[in-house]
N, C-alpha and C positions, 0 to 999 in steps of 0.2 A: 504494499499500498503504498502512495505517496505521504506527504509532510500535512496533506492536505485532506485528507480523507477525515469523514462522519460518515455517524454511526443515526440510522430512524430507529425509535426503538415503539412501535408502537399499538398499544394494548386501549382495552377497555378502563383499567386501573381502577378497581372497583372492586376494593382497595391497592392503592401500590404498595408493593410490599415488598420483604428483604431479595425473593427469588429474584424480583426483576430487577432491581438495585445490581447486584453477583452477579447475573449475567451480561447486564450493559456494560460493569466494569470489567469483566472477563473476557467480552468483547474488542473492545477499546485496548484492552491489555494485548492483547496475540495479536490484532489487525495494527496496533498501530494509530487508531484512532484517536484525530487530533479532539474530536467534540462527538458527545453522543446527544445528541437531540429526542426527547423523550415528546410522542406526538395523543395527548388524550382519545381515546375515540371519541366522534360528536353523537353522533347518532349510529351504535353497529348496524348493517344492513338485514343483520339476520335474529335481529332482536326484534321483540316490540319496548317501548319506551318506561312501558314500565317492569319491564327488566334490567333495568340500570338506571345506579344515581343520578341526582342530576348533575350533567356536562360540566360545572361550575366545582361543586362537589371534590368529581374526582380529580377536575385541573389543579385544583387549590391544596388537594392533598396529594400531586407530582409532584410542585413546586415545594412542599415543605418536604416530602422524601431526595428531592435532589438540590437543596438549596447550600450543604454541604460538599460537592463535588465540587469541586473547579468545571471538567471535564464536561461538565454534565449540564445540560435546558431545559425546557419544557415547551413547545410551541402548543399557540392555539387556533391551531388553522383549520382543523377538522370542527374544530368544537365552535367555531366562528363561523364556518361558509354552511350553512343553510341544504339542506337533503341529507340522507344517508352518503355515509362514509365508506370514503372507496379507496384500496392501497392506492393504485395509478391516477389518484388525483396529488394525494400526496406526495409518492415522490417527482412528481412531476414542476408540484411547485414548488421542490426543495431543487431540484437538479434548474430549474429558471431563479432563483435566489442564487444559487453559488456558482454560478455559469458552469462550465464545459471541463476544464481542467479538474475541478474536485470530481474524488471517486467517493463513492454515494453507498454505503453497507443498510441493508433491510434485514433488523433484525427479527427475529421470531424464532417459536417455541418448533422442535423440531415435530412435533405434534403437528401442528401446523402444516408442515411440507408436503403429508397425506392429503390437505385439502387445498393448495395450489392450484391443482388440474381446477379446479371449479371457481381461482380468485376472478373477478373481472378484470377486462384485457390484461390476462396474463406478460405477453406480449411487450405491451407499452412498460409495465413495472419492470422488466428486466433489460429495455431499451435502455435506462434511467441509472442501474442500479445493479449490483451482486445481491445476494440474501446467505446468508449467514441464519442452521439453524441448528438453534442450541439445544443444547440437553445434557440430563447427565450422568452420570460415566456410568461403564455397564450397560447403558440405554441399546435397544438391539439397532446400531444403523442399519443394518441390511435389511431390514423391511423396508425402510425408507427409501432405500436403493431400488426397491424393487416396486416402492407407487411412483415413485418419477421414474420408472424407467420407461414409461409412458408418452415422457417428452420430447419434447423435438431437443435433439446432442447438445444445440448451442444454447441453447438454456439449461440442461443442467449441468454444466461448463459453471454456469455462475452460483450453483447450488454451492457450499461449504458447509460443513458441521463440525462442531464443537463442542464438548466436554465441558460443563463448571459445573461447579462442586454441588454435589448432592447435598438440597436444600425442597424438601418435600412440601412445601409452602404452595398453599394455592388461594387464590378470591376469595372464594366460593364457602373454602373453607372456615377460611378468617368470619365472614358474612354469619355463616353456620353458629362460628363461637361469640359471637355479637349477639346475636340475638338465643342465644341459649346462657349468656351472661358467663361465659368461660373467659377464660384470658388468651389474651394476643401481645401481650408483652414479647420482647422476642422475634417474633412473628413480621412486626413492622416498627417503624421509625418511629421515638417516641412522640417528635412531632404531630405524628396520623396519628397517635393511637388519642392521642390527648385533641384533635379534632372532631373525629369517631363519637368522641366521647361528649364533647363541648355538640356537638350538631344535633347527638343523634339517631345516628347513623349506623342501619344496620337492624335498628331493632322491631322486638315483634309487639304491632299494634294490637293493641285491647281489643276484646269480640266485640266488644260494649261501642267501642268508639268508634272501630267499622263500623258497627251499623246505622249510628247514627252522622256520619263521613264525618267527623275533625275530632279529635284529640284535645278536646278541654273537658 
């Protein structure tokens, strides 16, 4: 990679957690990236608005989580862009803002590689960037190689796999733990935990309040 290589870390980040941060830092160090830009999804195309927290909450939590790393930044591009959020639009915007000399790496989870053939405008994505699929050590990369075998060879050559420390942390598990009153310390940065507590995110809505349509 060149000195002007940057990474794009896309995701819902509902909430952002240490697994996201470790992945981003591992890819940054391994490929010598100058910067990693976190891009919280505005409106996930495969989820209804009721399935995710408000975009502003997810953006602010990501800002809090990345504030101590000078190589990390957060973009509002998908949150401020109307309509469903597509990776092709995001990497195109980054390419236009950075210029043709910068190398761009899109960072995703190895599981997501299985869905690559269904991504919208896949050729356009690879026109602007390469893809790094990160996974925990020991994960069977052979399975992913079989799945991407259906992709054209020029695209397969632009997909790279990287093992990162084994952190079995997921946003869905964190949401469940908060709803059940279980601790999430050491799963998310302290600032994110404080924000979740302060804003009352992921808590169960009392049945009576649900029937009334309010929380009072």
